[in-house]
Phi, psi and omega in degrees: 000317181300316179300320179295318181284359175247346180290128189311305185288328177296318180297315179299314182297320180291319179297318178294317181298315177301318183293322176297318178297312179296326176294325180290341182297328185295307176294326180299313182290319180298318179291322182297321177304319180287315183297323183268004174059043180268128181291140181305329183258011178273089182301317187290328176297317179297319180297315179294316178301316175298321179297315178299315181302308184285334174292317177294321179293319178296319179295319178303314182291317183292319179292320176297320175293321182297327181281333185258325183207073191300330182296329184286344178292329183286135179235158180274172179298321179294317181293325178300317179297318177299315182293322177297318178297314180293321178300320178293312183282309190281335179249298185300301187291311183301315185274346165298310178297314188297309186293318180283328178289319183295331179296340185246007174231167176287161177300323180293315178299316182299319181293326178285318179297324182296336180294343179298343178301321179298318182286327175295322179298318177300314181296313179297321179300328180301325182267340184265321183252131180288333182261019180226049182284164178292144175218178184298321180299318180290322178299315178296319177295320176295319178299314179299314183296311181288333172298319178299321178295321178292317181297322180299340182252012179289311187084177186289340187250021179058035178253111181290117180260135179206121173242133180300318180276005175245268179301321180298316179294325179296319180291322176295324178295320178294321180295313182293326177296320179294316177299317178299322181296313179294319179298319180294322179295319189267326189263335186273033181294131177089357179260128177304135184303324180286326176294318179300315180296309184299314183289319181290326174294317182293314180293317177300322180292319179297321178296317179298315180294322179298324180279316188276325188297318180297339185256003184289126180284163180291133181059028177290334179229119182239112184278141170226187185303304182293319176305317180296316178299316178296322178298313180295320177299317181295324177292314178298320180304312179296314182302309184290310185298310182293317179301313179293320185291318177296331179291314177288332178292326179297321187255003182223162176292136182301318182294330183286332179260342183293339180300328183286351177289352177294343177292333182301301180297328181291307181293322179297319180292312183293320180290326177296317180295330184281324192243347180262118181301134178088354179258128180224148177294141173221176186301326182289318179297313181297319178292324178297316180298318179300312181297313181297312180298320179294321178297316182293318182293316179299318182296325188259357185283109182061157180053041189289154184286156176272000000 
């Protein structure tokens, strides 16, 4: 397994595959909100739905690891504390912002805004790693990337739209995701990637459910056939993408694989236009994708950060 997660083309294939899965999450969740009849402003319904999704995803990963390598499921007390922290930041906090923010922006906007996680990671790395300081190449990439995020929110009439509980929450989700990525790389030493994925998803999900379930209104979430299928898909998506991403993150430099995350806004935008009613590609969205993708590529092209 270690050899596979270090082989150049296998790493590229896995990174792109994970990014495609994460890109598909935007239309899946937007359609799920409609199918499950969740009100856009029902915060607790989103929290509970996220909790159910990540609890199922965590269980899938842990059961898979238990069947294939049961000893790796067991963690120490020190590792448990690390996983609880990661579960809170990487699952509970990040997806509180993500689920509620996505309800108030389009799927295309959400996929582009989420790409800011890459740029936040670059900024945080400047202060955390001595060998990953800011340079002109990164500055140009950051300017291009954040310019793309601004363009994505212009609309057809050059009116910059911004809601703190919409676009603001999506940006906060990206920031907490960036923090979680660095923490996972630095603190989760010695923890099997699948154990890290399964436990942090499970613990983060329990925290979400503990907050949201007591406040959940009657009939706030109503399952039907398509809604159930989308829910199961979203759980499998999380289980597979996070498990594989943590695996390649363990054996490779974060900067070397982060370049492939430019696939997320591209695939998320295209899939949103294909599957979300009322969403269509326009010149602003296409230009925003170009800027964001260019920003990520410029930042990571050669001399990549560790």
